[in-house]
N, C-alpha and C positions, 0 to 999 in steps of 0.2 A: 655235158656234165660240168660240175662246177667245182671250182678250187677254192676252198674257204681259209686256208693257212698258209704261213711260209714254208711250214714242212710238207705240205701238201706237194710241192714244187719238187720234192726229192727225186721221185722216180723219173719224171720228165727230164731232168737235168742230169741224172745219171744214165739214162738210155741215151741221152746225145753226147755224154761222154766217151761211149764206146766208139762213134763213127769220127772222134777227134783224130785230126791227121797228126803223124808223130812230128813231122817235118813243120809244123805251124808254130813259129816262134813269136809271131806278133802280139799275141795276146795271152793270157792263162788259160787252161783248159777249163771248161764248164764246172767240172768238179772243184777246182780251186777256188772259182768265183763263188759256188754255191757254197762251200764250207764259210768263206769268209762273209757272205750275207748272214748265214745263222750266227756267227759269232757276233756280228754287229747287233744282230736284232736280240739275242738271248745272253751274250756274255756280260752287259752291264748288270744283270740280275742276279749275279753271284756263282759261286761253284759248288757251295754246300747245300743241302736239302734246306737246312735251317733259313739260310740268306734268301733262297728262291721262294721258299713257302710263305716267308716273311714280307712278302712285297705286296700282298693283298690290299694295303691301304693306298698304295699308289700304283698297282696294274691291274688290270682285267684279269679274270681266271684263264682265258684262252692263252694270254701270254704268259702266264706263271706257269701252266701245264705245258706249253710249247718248250719253254726252259727247261724244265724238269725232264721232258722226254729227250730233248737236244743232249742234255748230260748224262741220261743213262743209255743212249745208244752208243756211247764211247766205252762203255764198261763190257768187258769180255761175257760172253753168253754165259760161261760156267759160272760166273760170280754173280749172276743176278739172282735176287731172292724171289719168293714166290710172288709179292706185291710188286715188284718192279716188271716181272714178267707179264703180269696182268695188264699194267699201266702200258707196257709196249704192244701187247697183242690188240687193245683196243684201239690205240692211235695208228698201228698199221691196218687195221680193218678201215677206219675212217680216211685214211690216206688214200687207200686203194680205191674204195668205195666213191670217193670224191673226185680221183682222176679218171675212173673207168667203169664205175658201178660194180654192182656184186658179181658181174661176168667176168671183170678183170680180176677182182679179189680171189674168186675160187678158181681160176686157171693159173694164177701165179704162186710163187713160194710163199708169200705172204699168209695165203689160204690154207697153209697147213696149221695155222694156229687158230682156225674158226671155233672150234668147242671151247677153248681157253677164252676167246674173244667173247662169247656169248656168256661163260659163267662168271665173267668179269663185269659184265656191264649189268648181270643182275645183281651182284655183289655191291654195284655202285649205286645201286637202285635206279639206274637208267633204263625203267621198266619199258616205256614206249620204243626206246631204241633196241632194247633187247627183242620185242616182239617182232621188229622189222628184220632182225637178225635171224630169228627162230623161222619166221615165215621163208627167208630166203634159203634156209637150210632144209626146208621142207620138201624142196624136188629130189633130195638124196635119198636112198632108200634107208627107211628108218629115221630118217631126219638127220642122218651123221655121215659127212662128207669123208672120203679117206683122207688121213692125214698126210698121206704120200702124195706129192703134187702129180707125178706121172699115172697114177691109178685114178685120181680125182679127174685129170684132164679127159683121159679115155672115156670115163663114166659121162662126164659133160659132153663129149662128142656125140654120144648115143643118144641124148636128150635135149640135145640143144635147143629146138623151137619151142619146148615146154618150159626149159629153164630160163630162157631169156624172156618170156612174157611174165613168168612170176617176179624175175629179177627188177625187170623193169618197174613194175608197182612197187617193190621194195625200196629201189632207189629213190623213187620220189617220196616215201613215207621216210626213209633215213635224211634225205636232205632237209625235210620239212622239220625234224625234232633236232637235227645233230648240234645246233647253237648251243642248246642245254648241256652237251656231253661234258664241256669243259669245267663247268659247275659241279657235276656229279664227280668228275677225276678229280677235281681240286679239293672236294670234301674226303673223297676216300683217300687222298694223299696225305692229307692233314692228320686224319684218323690213324693211319698207318705208318706215320712219319718215321718211327722207330726201325722200321723196315726197308727204309730208302736210305741207301748209302752211295753217294754220288763217287764217283772215279776222281 
């Protein structure tokens, strides 16, 4: 699998953090180092929506959207707007697929937002990426995975061989097209900037 962004390291670092020995005082725990790395990468772009989205003359879309997602993840879930939830759903999908394919995505808690991620890709006009996600969803009855992780995992266990074959193809398609995602997400964020309020 591939990892194409700094944010994509999140899940691997957080997973290793759970195994961090409590008595190890020689260095900072992985989650602290990871948070510092993100702040170094995205902190200089600003803390407000206008500051971050206004960096298009000096930064690439992937960095700008990365900074936006970084700031949005600090916001309480109950305070997220519909636009913010859509951006987070798409980037949650991207990171999980980058780190372990659609199998990891649907088996994990981030997969609870699969329907929202698909809707969001369509709204962003990321048509080819949406087609890959739609194909990945097609292994579920009526193309709709249970929103509950435990129910989804149980269903996946009963169709593992078929699902893995389809998801492997979808992984490859997604990787080929995902570089355009930042461009679509950036245009979507600019168009909907009034609905993005950073913490």
